[in-house]
C-alpha angles and dihedrals in degrees: 000000000000111000104232115197108251119232126157115236090250090054091047093053090046091054093046089052090064088066110023126050120223120329091124094169095053091047092051092050095052091042090057093045091054096045089050088061090059090044091051089055090056098054124091112285094242090061096036098079090049094061108091123201115258101240117211135219113203112202119196146097125287119280098028098111108271098127092039093054091051094046095047090048090054092049091048090053093040085232130154106263133188132175119208130178105227089204092069089075095058103076114122110246086016109190116181136052124016120218094260086069085079089070095040091054090046089053090051091052091048092053090053091048096050094042089056091049091050091048091053087053094057094035094113094050090046091051090052090052090046091055092053090051092052090050087050089053092048092049099038110144109038129256118025097355119119140140088271130092095239120056118251123205112263121241146088092290091061091049093051091047090052090047089056093048091046092053093047089054093243093129097046092111093056126104123226131185111250125191106217133177114268111237091206097090121149113290110226123193117192116190113205132171121260112287099023099071090125088068089055092050093051092047089051091050092048095047090045091058091057089069114077115236109261122221135191136190122252132177114234138175109254096251091055091044092051088055094046091049093043091052091048094048092046088055091052092048094053119089103225093193089058090045091053091048093051091043093055090049091047091053094047095048103031110014118132122201115194107203105195126193090021087153089067090066094049116106093240090059089079095054092251134307130063099247129117130004094347096064093104095062098089089040088059090051090051090050091050095048100075090052093049093041094050128271140150120266120198110227132171088253093055137279115322122204112212096195093109104030110119114236119201114189123194137183143146093241093200094144106014124047127216086253088064089070116095110275093244092055092044088055092058093056102058096162118074121184127178120213116208128228114262120255133205090267092050088053091054091053092044091053095051115018110055119085087237096043118157090241089059093044096050093044092052094043094054091041085069089067090045089252109137114212121193120191111206119210093247090047092056088046091052092051090048091051093051090047091051094045093050090048090053096048098039132020114326103238093165120215089351085080090066090063090055095047092046093048091052093045095051098035097109097044089046092052094045097036097109087057096044098059113153094022130110136219127207113208105205133149093271092056092046091048091048096049100036107020097091093047092052094049092050101070097189091051094046089056092063100036106030 
């Protein structure tokens, strides 16, 4: 059984609040969905398979936090997560990836995720082996030969002396010869018809294994060599068959697929009718249906059942409505939550409250050039006011407007920062008005610049 991290819905919402402002209904919905996964693992096994995930549709304009909520939820649960734009499957004459590639990509991500976890588990042993390899490199050719200019008598005493020096960091400036994998392996391109790309991937893997792994000698400082050896040894210590098995189970029990722009594949998005370039929209929904309903997808890591993967769909639904989706697909998304447009007050909170707020980001970035930037409360509010006003008068792109406004506001200091070392800048309402006021008043200009 996959060990899902256990959080109560209240704890999940509290954690999401650290990164996403507002949108209480959406946070509650995903918190319940995540908790239900843990609950499902606790019920008797004969009932467990019958409990389907309660998939979610998030409805709201761009830039209000739909993707961020899903991404943070996956990180919180340590779950494999993939974001896919549903609209990429709508092109006429579409030649490329079929919808099952969503699950194949998710399986690849899960393998990488589990492999990293397993490598962390064997890190101590890998570092021990790395240390022995460095000592071997320092004592390569028998009696009297080391990486030093003067010969040192051979024997266990010498090796232990070198080990002490190595651990104390006294050899960090030494170079050792390291044999590393050569990245220039043969590049194979396999062309396969649409819908059978997995065959091409498997053929490429099989053919790639026919070529021996090339290595080459490189000189490295000892700290870099230690890291290279430790990574290589960790890879050898990890059982990849076990990793694949755990990864497939993690995808099946805890995987999260975020289907963005799902409104673009709804029938109403084409303005009615099934003629012209939008004829593929319903076809994409029909292709998505088996995966969302529950099916088995063949991947290079083994078959993956999608019955208990959580699907979170999102879209602005300005033109189309959730009811424009085919009934079968609607039925697989029983939870609907609406995310509200962001107000000036929301922007003030977004700029200052989250752990990754833009104010903290820009302060830290410019501090690397020894430029101290201080954002006053009235300056933050002025930035928020401008972002809200531009969103009202042009396209509403939500919190992404703050990035545009901040970049324009700090453009000069960002450019001149290397020459301003040791100086400080106070961002208050006066500064914001002086630098951006003219752009905001000129509506035509603000459309292009803000």
